[in-house]
PAVONU-358675 format. One line per field, with one value per residue: y, z, x of N, C-alpha, C in turn. Coordinates in steps of 0.001 Angstrom, whole numbers. Atoms other than C-alpha are relative to their C-alpha. Last residue first. Example, Ala and Ser with C-alpha at 12.3 -4.5 7.8 and 13.67 -1.06 7.14 Angstrom:
BEGIN
n.c2 = c(-1190:-1190)
n.c3 = c(-60:0)
n.c1 = c(-820:890)
ca.c2 = c(-1060:-4500)
ca.c3 = c(7140:7800)
ca.c1 = c(13670:12300)
c.c2 = c(1090:1200)
c.c3 = c(730:0)
c.c1 = c(-770:900)
% end
This chain:
BEGIN
n.c2 = c(132:610:-976:-672:-1426:-882:-783:716:1179:-448:-531:1141:648:-895:89:1355:100:-771:764:1173:-496:-432:1181:706:-751:122:1343:95:892:-636:-413:-1424:-642:-645:-1362:-370:-1393:56:-689:498:1432:776:-363:593:1447:309:-269:1052:1236:-233:143:1446:521:-474:744:1337:-151:-187:1265:919:-393:-1401:-224:251:1354:109:530:-877:650:788:-945:-627:994:62:-1245:56:933:-661:-1123:520:377:-1250:-556:756:-431:-1341:161:332:-1054)
n.c3 = c(704:-894:-1000:456:-20:-971:635:1008:-605:-873:863:602:-1082:-338:1027:-38:-1186:263:943:-702:-843:866:611:-1071:-334:1128:-46:-1041:-1058:-1306:-262:-261:1260:728:296:1408:175:566:-948:-1366:-166:620:-604:-1343:157:470:-1093:-1001:552:126:-1320:-220:986:-294:-1175:471:780:-964:-701:959:273:224:1327:1066:524:1390:176:613:-196:-1230:-1112:-143:-652:-1401:-647:-146:-1092:-1263:-150:-412:-1407:-754:80:-926:-1350:-185:-255:1163:411)
n.c1 = c(-1273:-999:-393:-1223:299:-633:-1044:-774:-625:-1090:-1057:-691:-753:-1107:-1043:-572:-853:-1216:-819:-533:-1091:-1107:-611:-712:-1205:-916:-572:-1025:438:-112:-1378:-138:-355:1095:-405:-130:447:1342:864:-151:-192:1072:1278:20:135:1347:934:-158:564:1436:614:129:954:1349:451:392:1229:1084:223:626:1384:319:570:-959:102:-440:-1352:-1000:-1302:89:121:-1311:-857:429:-430:-1450:-266:331:-931:-1302:142:21:-1356:-852:360:-561:-1438:-811:-900)
ca.c2 = c(122822:122802:125279:122887:120663:117039:115072:112208:113742:117125:115556:113529:116669:118501:115541:115293:119061:119150:116355:118199:121448:119685:117815:120963:122893:120256:120083:123853:123987:127048:125311:123501:120106:118371:115954:112872:112059:108322:108936:106384:106658:110109:111955:110090:110970:114623:114868:113193:115507:118579:117208:116802:120494:121612:119429:120926:124416:123450:122079:125202:127554:125842:122136:121699:123367:126444:126866:127556:124736:126423:129103:126419:124452:127609:128145:124499:124703:127822:126181:122965:124806:126382:122954:121436:124222:123502:119794:120627:120518)
ca.c3 = c(131130:133767:131765:128791:130597:129725:126600:127971:131219:129597:126798:129277:131254:128059:126858:130112:130261:126689:127402:130463:128491:125805:128301:130338:127162:125937:129348:129412:126092:124057:120754:120631:118960:122284:123457:124824:128428:129066:131241:129519:125806:125309:127773:126627:122987:123762:125835:123096:120385:122511:123490:119820:119254:122463:121899:118419:119918:122551:119862:117717:120641:121856:121410:124352:126729:128772:131895:132958:133553:134023:131440:129020:129561:128755:125557:124561:125211:123039:120159:120686:120524:117261:115916:117155:115404:112155:112456:112687:115831)
ca.c1 = c(237805:235043:232927:232889:230406:230801:229951:227884:226654:226071:224066:222023:221204:220231:218158:216211:215726:214442:211971:210721:210380:208349:206154:205523:204655:202215:200594:200113:198239:199249:199990:196661:196407:196474:199129:197454:198138:198374:201423:203655:202943:201411:203620:206724:205975:205350:208523:210565:209219:209890:213291:214251:213514:215206:218276:218579:218553:221139:223442:223043:223702:226844:227466:229863:227415:228198:226178:222625:220152:216738:217575:218798:215590:213605:215592:215174:211430:211178:213018:211076:207748:208882:209824:206572:204621:206485:205688:201996:199976)
c.c2 = c(1249:-130:-561:1054:735:1439:998:784:-729:-1173:455:424:-1191:-587:883:-132:-1363:-61:710:-850:-1151:489:379:-1235:-699:706:-220:-1357:-192:-859:497:320:1503:644:621:1455:390:1392:66:653:-472:-1495:-845:278:-687:-1485:-306:183:-1128:-1236:220:-265:-1497:-565:416:-872:-1349:145:90:-1341:-980:224:1439:315:-189:-1462:-95:-669:859:-705:-749:1013:559:-1005:1:1241:-130:-897:725:1088:-521:-267:1318:537:-732:534:1354:-143:-480)
c.c3 = c(64:-653:904:1007:-334:-152:925:-501:-991:661:826:-872:-543:1119:320:-1015:84:1175:-322:-896:776:816:-861:-562:1082:308:-1124:66:1001:1139:1432:396:174:-1281:-864:-129:-1441:-113:-473:1009:1452:302:-552:682:1364:-136:-392:1156:1024:-552:-20:1348:204:-945:372:1150:-502:-711:983:661:-925:-284:-311:-1389:-1127:-414:-1465:-58:-645:343:1331:1136:243:766:1480:690:249:1197:1318:183:540:1500:774:-11:1046:1404:253:414:-1189)
c.c1 = c(805:1360:1090:464:1288:-419:682:1217:901:701:1196:1167:776:857:1196:1123:678:964:1303:877:632:1189:1203:699:820:1315:1000:675:1136:-552:168:1440:180:510:-1086:404:250:-618:-1436:-925:-86:122:-1143:-1329:-86:-236:-1437:-978:55:-695:-1497:-663:-216:-1042:-1420:-489:-491:-1342:-1152:-309:-706:-1473:-327:-527:1000:-34:326:1369:1090:1308:-38:-5:1392:844:-372:539:1497:302:-243:1034:1323:-126:71:1426:842:-305:649:1462:811)
% end
């Protein structure tokens, strides 16, 4: 996949991660979007390095989506742990 496809995948993965972990984040929409894009790259890298599962070149591959959403969830949870949830303030 091209970099542009990974960015779009990250945007969708970030939105799905946000739906799975509702709440207000300190970074707002832009922060959550960036977390989704970086999470997609991180999920793909983790999948390829540690699970010996190569990311395919197809945009609609289920494994690619699971890896991207998983990476986004990990980053979103880490972000909330580091910077807190603005809902509690």
